[in-house]
ZAMARGU-4260 file (C-alpha; in steps of 0.2 Angstrom, whole numbers, plus 5000, padded with zeros to 4 digits):
<rodrens>
0) 4784/4673/4681 | 4780/4690/4691 | 4791/4706/4690 | 4801/4708/4709 | 4799/4727/4720
5) 4817/4726/4714 | 4819/4721/4696 | 4822/4737/4684 | 4809/4745/4674 | 4817/4745/4659
10) 4837/4740/4653 | 4846/4749/4637 | 4831/4755/4634 | 4821/4741/4633 | 4805/4740/4643
15) 4805/4724/4656 | 4788/4715/4654 | 4792/4698/4666 | 4804/4687/4671 | 4808/4672/4661
20) 4822/4665/4675 | 4836/4668/4685 | 4852/4657/4689 | 4870/4658/4698 | 4874/4671/4684
25) 4861/4684/4682 | 4843/4685/4679 | 4832/4682/4661 | 4817/4694/4659 | 4806/4694/4645
30) 4809/4713/4637 | 4799/4723/4623 | 4807/4735/4610 | 4802/4749/4604 | 4796/4743/4586
35) 4786/4728/4600 | 4799/4714/4596 | 4800/4702/4611 | 4818/4700/4619 | 4826/4689/4631
40) 4837/4701/4640 | 4849/4694/4653 | 4857/4704/4666 | 4872/4698/4677 | 4871/4700/4695
45) 4879/4714/4702 | 4891/4703/4714 | 4901/4699/4696 | 4897/4719/4688 | 4918/4720/4696
50) 4925/4706/4692 | 4936/4709/4678 | 4938/4691/4673 | 4918/4688/4672 | 4918/4704/4663
55) 4931/4698/4651 | 4920/4683/4648 | 4905/4691/4649 | 4911/4701/4632 | 4916/4684/4624
60) 4897/4678/4626 | 4893/4692/4616 | 4906/4695/4604 | 4903/4673/4601 | 4883/4675/4600
65) 4887/4690/4588 | 4896/4679/4575 | 4883/4666/4576 | 4866/4667/4567 | 4858/4653/4559
70) 4838/4646/4558 | 4841/4637/4575 | 4849/4649/4586 | 4843/4666/4595 | 4851/4678/4587
75) 4858/4692/4596 | 4850/4709/4595 | 4860/4720/4608 | 4872/4720/4622 | 4884/4730/4633
80) 4895/4721/4642 | 4903/4740/4652 | 4885/4743/4660 | 4884/4745/4679 | 4875/4729/4676
85) 4881/4720/4661 | 4865/4715/4650 | 4864/4706/4631 | 4846/4705/4623 | 4843/4689/4610
90) 4828/4688/4602 | 4812/4678/4613 | 4808/4660/4608 | 4795/4660/4614 | 4792/4639/4620
95) 4800/4629/4632 | 4816/4623/4635 | 4820/4602/4632 | 4826/4601/4649 | 4805/4607/4657
100) 4798/4598/4644 | 4807/4583/4647 | 4801/4583/4665 | 4783/4590/4664 | 4777/4577/4649
105) 4790/4563/4648 | 4804/4557/4633 | 4798/4563/4614 | 4793/4550/4603 | 4805/4543/4591
110) 4800/4556/4576 | 4803/4571/4587 | 4818/4566/4595 | 4825/4562/4577 | 4818/4581/4571
115) 4827/4586/4589 | 4842/4577/4583 | 4845/4585/4563 | 4838/4603/4571 | 4854/4603/4585
120) 4866/4596/4570 | 4861/4612/4560 | 4864/4624/4574 | 4881/4615/4578 | 4885/4615/4561
125) 4881/4637/4558 | 4890/4638/4576 | 4906/4629/4571 | 4908/4637/4554 | 4909/4654/4562
130) 4922/4647/4572 | 4914/4646/4588 | 4913/4633/4599 | 4898/4632/4613 | 4904/4621/4627
135) 4887/4620/4635 | 4874/4613/4625 | 4862/4605/4637 | 4844/4603/4640 | 4840/4620/4649
140) 4848/4628/4633 | 4839/4619/4619 | 4822/4629/4617 | 4808/4620/4609 | 4800/4631/4594
145) 4785/4628/4584 | 4798/4627/4570 | 4810/4617/4579 | 4824/4620/4591 | 4834/4633/4596
150) 4850/4632/4604 | 4852/4648/4616 | 4865/4655/4630 | 4883/4656/4625 | 4891/4660/4642
155) 4904/4649/4642 | 4909/4647/4621 | 4926/4650/4615 | 4929/4656/4599 | 4941/4645/4592
160) 4955/4660/4586 | 4957/4663/4604 | 4974/4656/4609 | 4977/4641/4617 | 4986/4650/4633
165) 4971/4661/4638 | 4971/4667/4656 | 4951/4660/4658 | 4957/4642/4653 | 4971/4641/4666
170) 4962/4648/4682 | 4957/4630/4687 | 4941/4630/4683 | 4930/4618/4670 | 4915/4626/4665
175) 4901/4617/4659 | 4885/4605/4664 | 4894/4589/4668 | 4882/4575/4663 | 4882/4585/4646
180) 4903/4589/4647 | 4913/4579/4636 | 4928/4569/4644 | 4942/4584/4637 | 4932/4598/4648
185) 4936/4590/4661 | 4954/4584/4656 | 4962/4597/4644 | 4949/4612/4644 | 4961/4625/4634
190) 4959/4612/4617 | 4940/4609/4617 | 4936/4610/4598 | 4918/4609/4589 | 4920/4589/4594
195) 4914/4594/4614 | 4897/4600/4604 | 4896/4585/4595 | 4896/4574/4610 | 4884/4583/4621
200) 4872/4582/4606 | 4874/4566/4609 | 4870/4566/4626 | 4855/4579/4624 | 4848/4566/4610
205) 4848/4552/4625 | 4838/4563/4635 | 4826/4568/4625 | 4823/4551/4620 | 4821/4543/4639
210) 4820/4557/4650 | 4838/4552/4656 | 4856/4558/4652 | 4869/4544/4648 | 4881/4549/4663
215) 4868/4554/4674 | 4876/4553/4693 | 4870/4558/4710 | 4881/4571/4710 | 4891/4580/4699
220) 4906/4572/4703 | 4901/4556/4701 | 4893/4561/4684 | 4911/4565/4678 | 4917/4551/4683
225) 4904/4542/4671 | 4909/4553/4656 | 4928/4553/4659 | 4928/4532/4659 | 4911/4526/4662
230) 4898/4519/4649 | 4884/4528/4642 | 4864/4525/4648 | 4857/4522/4630 | 4840/4514/4636
235) 4826/4523/4628 | 4836/4529/4612 | 4827/4524/4595 | 4836/4509/4588 | 4839/4520/4571
240) 4847/4534/4581 | 4859/4521/4594 | 4873/4521/4578 | 4875/4539/4578 | 4873/4540/4596
245) 4887/4531/4599 | 4898/4540/4590 | 4894/4556/4596 | 4897/4550/4614 | 4915/4540/4608
250) 4928/4545/4623 | 4938/4551/4609 | 4935/4568/4600 | 4944/4563/4584 | 4933/4548/4583
255) 4914/4557/4582 | 4907/4564/4564 | 4907/4582/4562 | 4891/4591/4562 | 4889/4590/4543
260) 4892/4572/4544 | 4878/4572/4556 | 4866/4580/4543 | 4871/4568/4530 | 4865/4553/4541
265) 4850/4560/4546 | 4845/4564/4528 | 4849/4549/4520 | 4858/4536/4532 | 4875/4537/4529
270) 4884/4533/4541 | 4898/4546/4545 | 4915/4536/4546 | 4927/4538/4561 | 4942/4547/4560
275) 4952/4535/4568 | 4946/4522/4552 | 4950/4537/4540 | 4970/4538/4550 | 4974/4520/4554
280) 4966/4506/4544 | 4963/4490/4552 | 4973/4476/4551 | 4963/4461/4544 | 4959/4445/4551
285) 4975/4431/4549 | 4986/4446/4543 | 4988/4456/4557 | 5006/4465/4559 | 5011/4480/4571
290) 5006/4497/4566 | 5007/4513/4576 | 4993/4518/4587 | 4983/4531/4588 | 4985/4545/4600
295) 4978/4538/4616 | 4964/4546/4624 | 4965/4564/4630 | 4958/4558/4648 | 4973/4549/4653
300) 4985/4556/4663 | 4976/4574/4669 | 4967/4578/4685 | 4949/4585/4683 | 4942/4597/4690
305) 4924/4604/4691 | 4920/4623/4692 | 4898/4620/4698 | 4896/4638/4694 | 4903/4654/4687
310) 4915/4657/4705 | 4911/4640/4711 | 4920/4627/4723 | 4935/4617/4715 | 4933/4598/4716
315) 4941/4583/4711 | 4934/4575/4696 | 4944/4560/4693 | 4946/4548/4705 | 4962/4548/4714
320) 4972/4559/4708 | 4978/4566/4728 | 4980/4583/4722 | 4989/4593/4736 | 4973/4608/4741
325) 4959/4598/4732 | 4944/4594/4744 | 4942/4573/4744 | 4927/4566/4735 | 4922/4556/4752
330) 4903/4550/4757 | 4895/4561/4770 | 4905/4555/4788 | 4915/4544/4780 | 4929/4536/4789
335) 4941/4523/4790 | 4932/4507/4792 | 4935/4488/4791 | 4922/4475/4793 | 4919/4457/4792
340) 4900/4452/4787 | 4889/4439/4796 | 4876/4432/4792 | 4873/4413/4785 | 4884/4398/4786
345) 4901/4397/4779 | 4914/4412/4782 | 4926/4400/4772 | 4929/4409/4755 | 4932/4425/4749
350) 4919/4440/4742 | 4917/4439/4722 | 4911/4453/4717 | 4907/4471/4727 | 4896/4484/4720
355) 4891/4504/4724 | 4871/4503/4725 | 4864/4520/4734 | 4874/4521/4750 | 4880/4506/4751
360) 4894/4495/4747 | 4885/4477/4743 | 4896/4463/4741 | 4891/4442/4739 | 4899/4428/4738
365) 4903/4411/4750 | 4886/4408/4753 | 4879/4425/4754 | 4871/4434/4740 | 4872/4450/4746
370) 4876/4462/4762 | 4877/4480/4762 | 4889/4489/4770 | 4887/4510/4775 | 4898/4517/4761
375) 4903/4529/4776 | 4905/4517/4791 | 4904/4499/4787 | 4891/4498/4795 | 4883/4480/4790
380) 4863/4483/4785 | 4859/4465/4784 | 4863/4448/4775 | 4853/4435/4765 | 4862/4417/4760
385) 4861/4412/4743 | 4852/4396/4746 | 4839/4398/4757 | 4841/4381/4767 | 4855/4382/4777
390) 4868/4367/4777 | 4885/4376/4779 | 4888/4375/4761 | 4900/4386/4754 | 4897/4379/4736
395) 4886/4391/4731 | 4898/4408/4728 | 4885/4422/4724 | 4887/4438/4712 | 4883/4454/4711
400) 4876/4455/4693 | 4873/4474/4692 | 4866/4490/4700 | 4849/4496/4695 | 4845/4514/4702
405) 4847/4508/4721 | 4845/4491/4719 | 4856/4475/4715 | 4855/4461/4705 | 4860/4446/4712
410) 4858/4426/4712 | 4847/4415/4724 | 4844/4399/4726 | 4829/4391/4733 | 4831/4374/4737
415) 4818/4361/4740 | 4816/4342/4741 | 4815/4342/4723 | 4830/4352/4722 | 4838/4367/4715
420) 4829/4381/4709 | 4840/4395/4703 | 4835/4414/4700 | 4840/4432/4698 | 4832/4444/4709
425) 4832/4463/4711 | 4834/4468/4729 | 4833/4484/4738 | 4849/4490/4747 | 4840/4498/4761
430) 4825/4487/4767 | 4833/4471/4760 | 4816/4466/4751 | 4816/4457/4734 | 4807/4467/4724
435) 4805/4454/4709 | 4813/4437/4706 | 4814/4427/4692 | 4819/4407/4689 | 4836/4405/4678
440) 4837/4386/4682 | 4830/4373/4688 | 4835/4356/4693 | 4849/4350/4680 | 4849/4364/4673
445) 4862/4375/4683 | 4863/4396/4682 | 4879/4398/4679 | 4886/4413/4686 | 4891/4431/4679
450) 4909/4426/4677 | 4906/4409/4666 | 4894/4421/4654 | 4879/4417/4664 | 4871/4433/4665
455) 4876/4451/4663 | 4868/4469/4667 | 4862/4479/4652 | 4854/4496/4651 | 4836/4488/4649
460) 4837/4474/4662 | 4848/4458/4665 | 4854/4448/4651 | 4854/4430/4657 | 4857/4410/4652
465) 4837/4402/4659 | 4839/4384/4660 | 4825/4371/4661 | 4822/4353/4660 | 4842/4351/4655
470) 4840/4363/4641 | 4844/4381/4640 | 4840/4400/4631 | 4845/4417/4634 | 4834/4430/4639
475) 4832/4448/4644 | 4821/4448/4661 | 4815/4469/4663 | 4824/4479/4675 | 4809/4484/4686
480) 4798/4469/4686 | 4809/4452/4680 | 4796/4449/4667 | 4807/4439/4652 | 4803/4452/4637
485) 4810/4443/4626 | 4820/4423/4626 | 4826/4413/4612 | 4835/4395/4612 | 4853/4393/4612
490) 4859/4391/4593 | 4861/4374/4589 | 4879/4366/4582 | 4890/4380/4588 | 4895/4373/4605
495) 4893/4381/4622 | 4886/4398/4625 | 4886/4413/4635 | 4881/4431/4638 | 4889/4446/4638
500) 4888/4467/4640 | 4900/4480/4634 | 4897/4499/4631 | 4878/4495/4636 | 4877/4483/4622
505) 4872/4466/4624 | 4882/4450/4614 | 4881/4432/4616 | 4894/4421/4613 | 4897/4403/4606
510) 4912/4392/4606 | 4913/4380/4593 | 4925/4365/4596 | 4935/4369/4581 | 4940/4385/4591
515) 4931/4400/4585 | 4920/4410/4596 | 4905/4419/4587 | 4899/4436/4592 | 4881/4441/4591
520) 4874/4460/4594 | 4857/4458/4601 | 4845/4470/4599 | 4837/4476/4614 | 4819/4475/4611
525) 4817/4457/4604 | 4834/4449/4606 | 4836/4445/4587 | 4856/4445/4583 | 4859/4463/4575
530) 4874/4454/4566 | 4886/4442/4570 | 4905/4440/4566 | 4916/4426/4570 | 4933/4425/4576
535) 4948/4415/4579 | 4952/4404/4599 | 4942/4402/4612 | 4937/4422/4616 | 4929/4430/4631
540) 4924/4447/4634 | 4934/4460/4642 | 4925/4473/4638 | 4925/4489/4627 | 4939/4503/4624
545) 4934/4518/4611 | 4921/4510/4603 | 4928/4492/4600 | 4925/4477/4609 | 4941/4471/4616
550) 4942/4450/4618 | 4956/4438/4622 | 4957/4417/4625 | 4950/4408/4636 | 4961/4397/4649
555) 4974/4394/4632 | 4986/4385/4640 | 5000/4394/4629 | 5009/4411/4631 | 4998/4428/4625
560) 5002/4431/4606 | 4987/4441/4601 | 4972/4451/4607 | 4956/4449/4599 | 4945/4467/4593
565) 4929/4469/4584 | 4922/4483/4580 | 4901/4483/4582 | 4899/4495/4569 | 4908/4489/4554
570) 4910/4470/4562 | 4929/4469/4559 | 4937/4456/4567 | 4956/4463/4572 | 4969/4452/4579
575) 4982/4465/4587 | 5000/4456/4591 | 5005/4458/4606 | 5024/4466/4604 | 5028/4456/4619
580) 5020/4439/4623 | 5012/4437/4641 | 5013/4422/4651 | 4997/4410/4649 | 4997/4409/4669
585) 4994/4428/4667 | 4978/4435/4673 | 4971/4449/4659 | 4958/4464/4665 | 4952/4479/4654
590) 4953/4495/4663 | 4951/4513/4660 | 4957/4509/4642 | 4971/4498/4646 | 4974/4480/4649
595) 4983/4473/4662 | 4994/4457/4665 | 4996/4451/4680 | 5005/4436/4688 | 5007/4429/4706
600) 5024/4432/4708 | 5019/4453/4710 | 5021/4458/4691 | 5009/4471/4684 | 5010/4476/4664
605) 5001/4486/4654 | 4996/4485/4636 | 4987/4495/4623 | 4973/4485/4617 | 4974/4494/4601
610) 4992/4491/4595 | 4997/4478/4607 | 5011/4487/4611 | 5016/4485/4631 | 5019/4502/4641
615) 5027/4498/4655 | 5030/4481/4667 | 5034/4483/4686 | 5034/4472/4702 | 5019/4477/4712
620) 5026/4471/4727 | 5011/4460/4732 | 5009/4441/4731 | 4996/4435/4718 | 4988/4454/4715
625) 4970/4452/4712 | 4962/4461/4697 | 4968/4478/4694 | 4957/4493/4695 | 4966/4511/4683
630) 4960/4528/4688 | 4965/4543/4680 | 4983/4543/4685 | 4985/4529/4695 | 4982/4507/4696
635) 4977/4501/4712 | 4981/4481/4715 | 4978/4469/4729 | 4981/4454/4736 | 4971/4442/4744
640) 4976/4447/4762 | 4971/4466/4757 | 4988/4472/4755 | 4988/4485/4742 | 4998/4494/4731
645) 4997/4512/4721 | 5006/4511/4703 | 5008/4527/4692 | 4995/4523/4678 | 5006/4530/4666
650) 5025/4522/4672 | 5020/4508/4683 | 5030/4515/4697 | 5024/4512/4715 | 5017/4527/4723
655) 5011/4518/4740 | 5007/4504/4747 | 4997/4499/4762 | 5002/4483/4773 | 4988/4467/4770
660) 4977/4465/4788 | 4976/4448/4797 | 4956/4450/4802 | 4952/4444/4789 | 4958/4424/4793
665) 4970/4415/4783 | 4963/4415/4765 | 4971/4404/4753 | 4984/4415/4744 | 4979/4407/4728
670) 4960/4410/4731 | 4960/4430/4723 | 4950/4442/4727 | 4935/4453/4723 | 4937/4467/4710
675) 4942/4485/4720 | 4929/4498/4718 | 4934/4514/4719 | 4919/4528/4723 | 4926/4546/4724
680) 4942/4545/4734 | 4936/4529/4745 | 4945/4514/4739 | 4935/4498/4744 | 4946/4482/4747
685) 4938/4466/4747 | 4952/4454/4757 | 4951/4437/4767 | 4934/4429/4773 | 4920/4441/4768
690) 4931/4454/4776 | 4929/4473/4767 | 4939/4488/4771 | 4941/4506/4766 | 4956/4519/4763
695) 4957/4536/4756 | 4968/4534/4741 | 4974/4552/4746 | 4984/4547/4762 | 4991/4533/4754
700) 5011/4531/4759 | 5025/4525/4749
</rodrens>
């Protein structure tokens, strides 16, 4: 970049030759020393020069850079934190940063991704050995030199021997780049340690391999939510690196490998042993016993704030915190609204599912395959029926399978004189255009819905049960084109089978008449089973918690006495006894790391899936509460008529309620309701017949 008239001719005796870049903190110049050595020289913007806190932070950056010297970092050459415009100079690394390279050329080939991972692991080993934590490892801070990557910019690093009471960790700022930050950087920034850099390394490797981050969002706020509570998007990561990346991106810092363990894996394939496995041996199946649980995830019970720049504005980054003085995270132009979908005949049942896609809340059910409401105003954009033949039937429920960019995967049924023709479709939420349509069932081979193992959204597309002529198979529908990338017949001799997804991975579950469940991890490229584990009971997949699959009995008709967990890396099945058995009529749901059992009388019970311990029980004051939704601090439940309750996530105390609505019709109280959707501070509550309302959770009253 060319120099500007206002740029200095020299700084600290170093001749300025050009600009390398600029940002919110300052300008980085290409400089040259008297001996001819080229340097990257950062000069801080004038507005920060009089900020004592900033100068303290800059001195920290200099001190950290002096302590770090390795083959995969940029050594510090000189600095002056007390100059009128503080500056520092590091050895210039010719090349392009990883972010710019991938944007220009696309993802790295697998062999280069592996080399990058090794280089970053070596850099972190050198950084951590001298007691420094980088805290902002991201593609822009990785230079691609000819002889390997270099980690640069220790602008927000912290030496491990700084006191925990450091004033810079108590200013309400959480420094970093949200899509590549670790969960603990949001929840407990003063406790950040080397494991946070390992998490960021995993995110950077995903970006290098795929061109997207594992937690990308349309805003820093959304990215932060995904980091804290979401599953990583691992599309494009080489299969050989998936186990390593998954360990790096574990929500619990204690379960992540060290830099040395990463190098051992990359060098000779030695799989890192999670800290949790060392501290807490798994209980063998059929010999389960109570055991003390590992410390709970750091993300629980905290309010998350983001610092978007050095002196940036603060925004809430955990959903529904309700903190005074923190601006609401609501769609532009949002106001409280309620709406009832219009369109196909029916209107005699409730929505089955809703999801946020782009600027819309898209719902399905009651003969509607999709109807989008504006997130901000509730205005209905369009609607389409499940069944193309309008016959007044309410039997075609419809369901939102998942979201792909700003489109949604839904079910369709093109009925004709020959019968029903089921399909999975990808629909553009803005235009209602069907981007692709792939048949999944025909005639007697009815396509089961997602709630019954018929389909699941995965990073590569839609994992679906496919039927034809009375026989079934399972296959993967490509996300962008809908083409069947691979297809396999259902296993014989194992009873009924269905598909499921958790943690971005694809699973096939088969249930035998003998009361056993076979769970197979499917290779996303081929559909072949990478491994298969067998568990006692007829189990359904609830989701994933801290790396382990969580499964529960299906239609057991008796008291819940155990929960089953399965480690996808070791394939070990553990039957976790519940400290307090739960009634058979209870509905169970996994949300944000906890199991919630709900009863028709309004009782809600929170259970730790790792230990089986019941943390609390309380009456939500609702009749027939629907599926609970947990945020960082609250648990939300709603009744079929839209009555809403917010409970304290850690005690179960009812913090706020909202009356039900009568404009949704007299829906059957036992009909259930679609899961709630929380986007920022806007909570979307499906209720009644095809109805939804939206509320700012910060304004919910007791």
